[in-house]
N, C-alpha and C positions, 0 to 999 in steps of 0.2 A: 218601766221603762217610760223615757221622756215621750210626751204625745206627739204626733204627727203636727207639722205646722199646718196650721188652718187656714183655710183661703180666706182672700176679703170678702167683705159684703158684696161689693162690683163685682167681682169674679164669681162668686156664687150666683148673683142675678142673671149674667151673664149666660151663664150655662143651663141656669133652670128656664130662660125665655127662651134658648134652644131648643131645648126638649121638650117646651111645651108646644113648641110650633111643629115638633116632629110628631107628639101625642095627636095633636088635634089631624095633622096629616094621614098619620096611618089609621086612626080609628075612622076618619070620615072614609078611607079607601077599603076599608072593611066593614063600612055601612054600621058602624057602632054609633057614629054620630051621623048627623043628616044636617049640616049648614045649608041654611037658606040666601040664595043668589041677593045681594045687597049693591046693584049699582056697580059702577065702574069707578075706577082712581083716576086722577087725571094723565098719569102713565099709560092708560090701557088696560091696568090689570084688573081682572075682577075681582069684587069685592064680597064678602060673605057676613052672615050676622050668624050665631049660635044662641040660641034662647036656653039659658040654663034656669032661672027662677024671672019673676016677674020684675023684679028689679035688677035682674043681672045677666045681660045680653054681651058676648063677647063678639067683637067686629074683629076682620082680618080682610087682607089681600092673599089671593092663592090663584096658583097656574095649575093648570088640569096638563096632564100628560096622557102616553099609550096605558093601556089596563088600567083606565082608569083612576090614574096616579096623582096626587094632590101634593103641591109644593107650597107649604104656606109661609109667607114672608115673617120670619120673628120680628122685625122692627115694627110691624103693622099692628100688634095685636093691641087692641084695646077691650075693656077700661086699663088692665094689667095684663102681666106675663106670669103670674101668680100659680101654677101648676096644682100647688097643694088646697089654693082658695078655689079653682075650679072643682077640686077631687070633693073638696066639701060639701060643696051646693049639689054637684051632678051626679054622685056616686051611687044613691039611690033612686035620682028621677031619671037623669037624660042617661046616664050609662047603666043602670037597673043592677047595680052590684049587691051582692050580700055582704053583710059586716065583715064576716072572715076574708072574704076576698078583698076589699078595701084596705082592711089593715094588712095584711101582707103586701098588696100592691104599693102602698105607702113606703112599707121599708124598701123594697127592690128599686123605687123610683130614687128614695133618698141614697142608698148606695151605687145606683148609677149616676146619681148627679155628683156625689163626693169623686167618685170615680174620674168622672169629666172636667171637674174642676183641676184633679191633678193632671190630667193629661193636657191641659189647656196650660197651664204653670208652666212647664216644659214644654210647649211646640217649637217644632222646628219649622224653617221657610220649606217650601217646595222643592227648591232648589238642594237643599241639606237632606232632605227623606229621599230625595231621588239617590243621593251618595250612599246610604246605608246598605247594610249586608241583610240580606233575607231575614235572619234571626234576628236582628236587631231592630228591623221596622216593625218588626210584629207588635215589640213593644212600646210603638207610637202608634198604633191604629185604634178607630175609636170603637169596634164594636158590631154587631148585628145592626144593619141599616134597618133594617124592616121590623126586629122588635122594638117597641120602647123604651122596655125596662131590661136593657141588654147586659147590665151587669149589676144584676142584682144578687147573685153567690150568696142564697140563703144560708146562714151555717159558718159564714166567716164572720169574723171578730174585724173592726177597725186595724189591731194589730196583723190579723192573719193577711188580708187585702194589701196592707203598705209592703208584708214579706213575700207574699204567692201571688200576687197579680200580674199580668203580664206587665201593664203600667209601671210595675215598679222597680221594672230592667234591671234585676238582681240576680246574677247567676248565685245557685245553691247547690249545696253537695247535699244529694240523697243517701240517706242510709238503705241496708238493704237487711232481707231476713232469709231467713231457711225454714223451709216450710217440708214437714214429712212427705213421704211419698202417698201416704195413707189418705193425706186430704189434698195433694198438689198433684196436677197433672201438667205433663209437658208437649206440646207438639210443635213443629218444625217442617219448614222445607225439606225436601230431599236431602240439600247442601248442609242442612243442619237437622239432621236425623236426630241426633241426638244432644244432651244438653250440653254436654262436653264440648262439643263443638261450636256451639253460641258462646261458653263461660270463657273457652280460648281465645276468642276475638274479642270479646266486650271486657273482661278481666285480666289486669296484668297478674304474671304468676306471682307476686309478692301479695295482690289482694287475695287471689284464689288461696294462699298457704295461710293467711291471716283469717278466714271465713272456716278454712278447715280446722286449723287450730283452735276457733271458737268451741268450735263441736265437739273435737274432742278431748278438751278442756270439761266441757258436761258429762264427758262420759260415753259421746255419741258418735255414731259413725257416718262422715260425710257422706258417702255412697246412699246412707238412705233419705236425702234430704236436694231439696231444690232451692236454688238461689235466684232471689226477685227483689227489683229496690221498691222502695215504698215510700209514699208523699208523706212527710213528718205529720200533715195536719191530719191525715186520714188514720196513721198509727195513732195518733192520741186521741183522737174523736171516734174512732170507730173500731179498730183492729184490737188494741188495749181492753175495752171494754166487752167486745160482743165475741171476741176470742179469746177471753180471758181461762178458759177452761182448756184450750191449747197450750196458751203459755204456760198453765200450769203443767202439763202433762208432757212438756218440751215436742210435743208436735210442730211446735214454731218457736224459733228461737229467734233473738234481736242482734244482729249483725250490726259491724261496723259501715262507715261510708266505703264508696271504693275512690272517693278523692275526685271523681270529674266532677266538673262544674258544670250544672245544665242550666238551660234559660225556659221558664214555661211561656209558652205561645198560647195565642189568641184563646185556645180551646181550655187553657188553663192546668188542665190535667196532662198535657202532652208535654215534652220537655226533650231541646235540643242539644245536644253533648257540644259546648263550647269549646272544653277543655282540648277534645278528639272531634272536630267536624265529619268526620267520616266514620266516625262511632254511629250505632243506630239509635235513631230516637226510641223517647219509651213513652207509652200509653201508660197512664196508672188510673187506678179508679179513686174517684175524689166524690164523697158523697155530701155534695152541696147542690142546691135547686138553681140553675141558671140556665137562662134561654129557654124553658119550658119543659126541661126532665133535670132529673137528679144524674148525674155526671159519673157513675159508676161504668163497671167493666160486665155485660152479661154474661156469664157463664157460659152459656150454650155457644156463644158468639166468639168468645176468646178462646175457646178452644177450637173452635173451628176457622179461626183468623187464617193460618197458614195453609190450610186446603184452598181456603176463597182463594188466596194469593197465588197459588199454583196454578188453579183453574183460569182464572182472569189472565196472568202471564201468558198460559198456555194460548189462548185465544190471539193476544197479541202477536207471539212469535212466531205463530203459524200461519199469519196473515201477512203478506208484503206490503200491503196498503199502510196495515198500523206501524208495521218494526220499522219500513225501510222509508215510507213516504212521508207520513206524518210524524215517525220518529216519538209516540207519543210516550210518556214518562210514567209509569204505575208504581208507584212507591209503596211497595209489597210490605205486608206484614207476616213476616218471616217467620218469626217464632211466639211463641206464648206459653207463661204459665198461668194457671188458674188454680185457686187454693179455694176448695169448696168450704163451706159453713156447715158444721154437722147436722144443724137443726133447720135453719132457713131454707136449704137448699133442699128438703126434705116435704115442707109444708105448704101443699096448694092452697091458691088463695094468698100467699102471704104478698105484701107489696113488693114490686119489683127493684125498688132499692135495697133491699134487704137480700135481693139474690146478686147482687153486683159490688161485694164488698172489696174483694181481695183479686189481685190475679197483675200480669202486664205483658203489655203488646211490645216486640220489639219489631217498629219499622225500618225500611231502609233509609237512609240519609240520602238527602237530596244534593247534597255537596259531589259524592260519585257518581253520580248520573249526568253534570254537566259539563260539557265540553269546554277547552281552554278560551275564556273571553264572554262565554255565557253567564249571566246571573238571571236570578230569579227573585220574583215576588208574587204574593198572593193574589187574586183578582181583586179581592177586597181592597188591596191599597191602590187601587186607582180610583176609589170614592175618595180617597183623600184628600183633606184643603187643609193650608195653613192658616196662622191667624189673619192674615189678609184677606182670604178666601181662595188663593189661587189653587190648582189642582194639581196634585202630584202628576195627574195623566197629563193636562197642558206642558207641565215640564218635560216629560218626557217624550213629548211630540216636536216640543223645540229641540231637543238634541239629537232627534231622529235625524233632520234635515227635510224629512218627508210632508208634505201636504197633511193636513188635519184627515182628509177624508182616507188618503193614501195608507194614511197609518192606520187608521180604525178598519180599512178593509184587512190590511195584514194582521191586527188583532183576531178579528173574526175567523181569517183562514187559518191562524194558528189555533184557536178554542173549538171550533166548530166539527172540521172535518172527525176526529178520533171521537167526539161524541155521538155524532151521528152514524158513524160504520157500526160501534157498537152497538146503537140502537137498532137501527133497518138488519144490518146482519147479523146480529147475534142475540136481538130480542132483550139486551141487556143494558141499564143505566148505571151510570154513577150519580149523586147530588151532587153537582158541579156548581155548590155554592160558593162566595167568596173567600170561604175559608178552605175548601176544599180543593178548589181550581189555582192552580198555581200555573204563572205565565213566565215562560222562558223568554229572555232578549238577548239578542245580540250585544256586540261590544257598541254598535249605535244606539241602544235602547230600541229597537226596533222589534216587535214581538216576531217568535218564528216557532214555535211550538207550545204544547200544553202537557204540564204534569198532573197527576191527580193522587189524591189521597184518601183515606180512611173507606177501605173496602168493605167489611164484615159491616160495618154499621150502616153504608151508605150503598151497597149494591144493590138492585131489583132486577129481576127478570119477570120476561112476560110470563103470565099462566095460561095462556092458550099456547100449548106445546108447538115447539118447533124444533124439526131437523137438527140443528145447532145444538141443542141442549141434550141431545143424545150422548154425549159423552160427559157432560156432568157427572161428577161422582156423587154418590150419596148421601155424603156428610154434608157435602156443598147444599144440595138440593134441600136438604132439609132444614139448614141454617137460614138462606137467601128469601128474602121476602118477594112475592109476587103481587102481581097488579094485574089488570085487565090491561091489553093494548091501549085502548082509550086513555087512560090514568096513567100509563107508563110517560107518556111525553109528558105529563107534568113533572116530573123530575128534570128536564129541561126547562121547560116553561117557569115552573116557582123557583129552582133552584138558581138559573142562570138569567133567563130574562127578566122576569117580573125582582128576583131578589137581588140581581146587581145590573143588568141593564136599566132597568126601570128609571135606576137613579142616574147612572153614567151618562143615557141619552139627553136630558137637561143640563148635565154638566157639559157636556162637548158642546151644544148648542150655545150656552152661555160664553163659554172660554174660547172652544175650536170654531165658532162658526159655521157649526155642520148643523142645519136644522133637524128635529128629532125624527121627521118624516125622511128624511135623506139617511138617517142612523139607522131606522128601520128597514129601509128600503137595501142597505147594504148587509142587513143579518139575512133579509130575506133572498138576496142574489147569492150569498154562500150557501144556503141550504139547495136553492134550486141547481147550482153549478155541481153541488154534489150528487144530485139527484141524476142531473146529465151525464156525471162521472162513471155512474153504476146504472145504466138503463135495464138491467136484468132485476133490479130489487123494485121494479115500478110497485107489484104489488104490495112490499112493505111500505113502501111510502105512503100509500093510502089505508094500508093496517095502523101504523103509529103517524098518524097526521099530523103534522106541526103546523100548518095551514089552515085549520078550520075559522070560521067565522068568528066565534065565541070561544073560549074556556072556562072550565071553573074558577070560581075565585076560590084559592086556598087565603086560609085566615091564621095568622100567627096569633097575633093578639087576641082576637076572639076566644080562642082555646083557651088563653089565661083567665080570660074575663067572663065568660060565658058559658063554657064547655066542662073545662077539668076543674078550674079554680088552682088551690092551694091542696086539694084534697089526695091522699094516698091513693094510687091506683095499683092494681094486680099485675096491668101491662103498662108498657110505655107509651104516651100520649102520642096522637097524631096529629096533624095539622087541621085545621075546621074546613069544611067547605060552605060558604056563602053566595049562591047564584052564581051568577057569569059576568064575564067583564067580555070587550069586545080584544080581537087577536087582532096586533098591528102588524101582523106577519099575513095578513091574509089577502088583503090587495097589496098590488105592485106598487 
């Protein structure tokens, strides 16, 4: 294969300068670094210095924001903006990293930079971004705003990234396989109680006939097998070598593609069907290490996904406020096939990556949930800026015709009420980070309501028993993670406020002339409006208190640098906690 065109030196330096500024900002936020005040620039911006060695002191301008946020000006970095030179000198002194962590981190950062330069080379204007549909816009986004090495994708080659990364924007046909009932298990919501119902909707008759003929041609009975798509990278790297005995004894049979074109989304392992937009999205295991975890599908949670969907949908459908007023869209994980590994799944203590190898979750498509004229964008898209620095959010506000403050108030009124009601009324939270939370807009690009995805991975419930949990089925109770009430609020703080609004607020200050203090006052006002709407839940507002003076500082980069590194773990890692930060929602 001919090599992919390489970026120019200037393009690489531009992306590297930006990533270095982000690295300093996020490491300072998590107190991995401690920049020292160094006077004030002529424009009034505070200046900082960061001593690394006796002969190397970095200086830069930075503004501070809510939750202890840092915004480092990339153009102010001196003596240079060479991220790798910084790591060379700082890794074992200022950063206190082990050699193996440094080695893997450099690889992740280099891969992230390579992806960033590809994105820069094809970047669109804010107006062009605003015209894109949901699936296409995903391929132009720049990744997790908080994690520094957000496109590390350890396990991918350069060719893999050029083929399967979302920024490749290349629809692909996925092969399928058949797995014998002795190792494969199907689950579905009541309307998809049998696999035949699912396959009847997801596969055309000709494809089902081809699959069946492939099996009968081997002397096998199709009734003894379940079908599922598979990521070609996963087949080549994981399934073919680790399921070799099952391929030999015909427990697993390779099948052709169903011919539908699917587009990888920001999570990489999730594919939207672009040939049939109203077909279900498929979520597949992908044994690469990216943004803290191996991107597989845990066996237990894949099995439970439809049951979790049924319970969460049941809460919404029985609650007139959620169902009729907020009209929140919950993209259910309605069917799954899990294929167990006969050895790994039975060995205690084996790293979790070996228990997430093969399966598929089918998720409801967004297209079928939208009203005529509505369009959707992930919340993360609101942080997108174009090559001139103009924000997509600014373009959407312009198109709406609303004053910026009014548009933001509508955004918060779309996002917060369903999240708050699930928390207060049901002691249940989603993880409403930028990828899982989807904003639905009307024809004028005014935010109107919320869509949420990723239930089984990111729904958590209160460890303090609540009457509303009495109806929770045992299989759901067994798989959903629980947290104390004081920590349950962190999913909204860290997922939404720290993980998205911490970046959106300064963007709105710069481009919409809405000061950060006013931004956070609008968020607080929406929370208090909800309290007034449901006065009977006053005790719950105190139990799940979002307005405390300080909150714990969750750290994502610190987890990689100082807690887990790149070692194998028995269980999936979680964000590290380091100290506390002021809560901008505490004061009016």
